[in-house]
N, C-alpha and C positions, 0 to 999 in steps of 0.2 A: 314326713314322719321322723321323729327324733329317735336316735339310737340310745342305748342305755346310759352311755356316758353323758350325753346331752340332758337326759332326764335327771341324772344325778346332779348335774350342774344347775339345772333349773330348781331342783329341790333345795339346794344350798342357797341359791339366790332368794328363793321364796322365804325361807326361814330367816335369812339375814334382813330382808326388806320389811317383812310383815311382823315377824316376832314369833315367840314360842306359844303357839296355840291361839285361842281367842280370849279366854278369861284373863290370863296373866298380863298381857299388854294393857288391859283395861283396869288393872289394879286388883284383880282377884286371884291371889295365889292359890294354886291347887295343891293342898296338902291334906293328909288323912287325919284331920282333927274335926271335932264337931262344928266349930264355927265356920271353918273354910267350906266344909261340905254343905252346910245349910245355906250359906251365902251363895254357893254355886247353884243350889236348887232354886233359890229365890230368883237369881239371875235368869235361869232357864224358864221359869214361869213367866217372868216379865218379857223375855224375848218372844215367847210363844204368843203373848197377848198384845204385842206392839206391832204397829205397821212400820215403825222406824226403829232400827236397833239402837240408834243414838239415844233415843228416849228411854228405852229399856235399860241401857247401861247407866244412864244418868239417874234413873230411879233406884237401881240397885246400889249405886254409890251413895245416894241420899240415905237409904236404909243403913248402910254401913257407917256413914259419917255421923249419924245420929246415935250411934252406939247400939243399934239393934242387930248385933252380929251373931246372935245365937237364937235358937227357937224360943227359948225362955224369955229373952229380952224383947224379941219382936212381939210375942204374945202379951207381954206386960205393957206394951205401948197402947195408947188409946186409939180408938177408931179415928178421931179427929186429927190426932198427930200424924197417923199414917196417911190419911187423905190429903192433908196439907203438904206433906213431904212429896207424895206422888204428883200432886198438881204442880208443885214447884219444879219438878223434873220434866214436866211437859204432858203428863197424863191428865189433862184438864177434864176431858169428857168421861174418862173411865176411872178417875181417882177413887170415887166412892166404892165402886164394885171391886177394884183391886185391893183397896184397904180392907174390905171384908175377907176376900180370898186369902190375902197374905196373913192377916190376923188369925184366921182359922187354921192356916197351914202351920203357923208357929205353935198354936195351941195343941194341935194334934200330934205334931212331931215331939213336942215336949211331953205330952201325956203318954203317948203310945211307945215312944222310943227314948224317953228320958232326954230328949233334945239331941240325940246322937244317932246319926244315920248309919254309923258303924254297927249299931245294934241291929238295924234292919238287915244289913249285910250278913251279920252272923245268923240271924233268924232264917235268912234265905240260903244258908250254907254255901255262900259265895257262888250261887247258881244265877247267871244273868237273867234267865227267864223268870225265875222266882223273884229276883230283885226288881225286875220290871213290874211284876204283878203287885208286889208290896208298895212300890213307889206310886203306882196308879191308884192306890187306895187313899192317897193323901189328897187333901183339898187342892184343886187347881192343877192337878198333875194328870196329863194324858200321855199317849204314846209319843207325841212330838216333844213334850217336855222331857220325857225320859231320854229320848234321842239326844237332845241338847246336853242333858246332864251326863250321859254316858260318854259323849264325845270328849268332854273335858276330864271327867273323873277317871277314865281308863288309865291315866297317869299313875293313880294310886290304887285303883281297883283293877288289878291286872286281868282278872277273869273276864272282864267286859270286852277287852280288846282281842284282836284288832276291830275297832268299830269306827265307822264313818257315817255321818248322817247324809240326808239327801243333798243338802247344800254343798257339803264338802266334795261329794262325788261328782256333783254337777261341775264344780270348778276343775276338778281333776280331769274330767273328760274334755272340757273346753280347752284346757292347757295342753292336752295331749299326753298326760302322764300315765293314767291308767283308767280303766272303765269299771273295775270291780274293787271291792275292799281287799280281796286276796292279792290282786296284782299290785295295788297301792302299798299294802303291807310289805310285800316282797321288795318293792323298790325302796321303801323306808329303811329296810335292814342294811342297805348299803351305806346309810348315814350313821356311823357308829356313835356320834356325839348327840344325836337328836332322837327324840321319842316319836313314835307314830302319832300320839295324841297331839303333839305340837304341830305336826304336819297337817292333820285334818282340821285342826282349829284355824290354822293360818289359811288353809284353802277356803274354809267357810267365810273368813274375813274378806278374802279376795272376791268371792262371789257376791257378798253383800255390797261391797264397794264397786263392783263391776270393773275390776282392774285387770281383767284377763289379758288384754293386749299388752299392757305395761309389764306385767309379770312374765308373759311369754317371751318378751324381748330380752329377759335376763339370761337366756340360754346362750346369747352371743357375747356376753360380758365375761 
């Protein structure tokens, strides 16, 4: 069992080797603006509906690279354009279904919240439970999608944190860091230069890549 100093060393090594969270290393900066938040929500929907996270990330990158960076722009794209982009990213069997879901998601966010998820946050009075409820009213969004969104968005939506999804906690336990969100948050406080969101996102990446043994060895470096 590691002592606290070893755990802190492992956290530093994890953030150094894996990066700041999950979204940012894949090219999706987490900032509190309409485009960034909507792209993060789309990424969360794609991750939820993909068996391979590489395909989900590639699909989200396709949407971004084609200029569909806001709810309004995605809603204005054609079904055929979306389906082609998703198929190109690897969603060959599910491209048509996802094209429908994402198009409807863009339309509803644009119509209901003027394309700005910060308006949803305001409507919820920054209450995480209410934010979850409102997010789940959007097309393609369920509790697992909200978990993925909250894991990354807590960097800018501070009321959500500390939050860790199932995958991040799984990696934390396997690495011997902490078994609960509260214990992990307490450990993260010792890292003055890093945010809790970066740590849980990095842990999720480790779990996806099954790099537990490799990362655990960092405690000796």
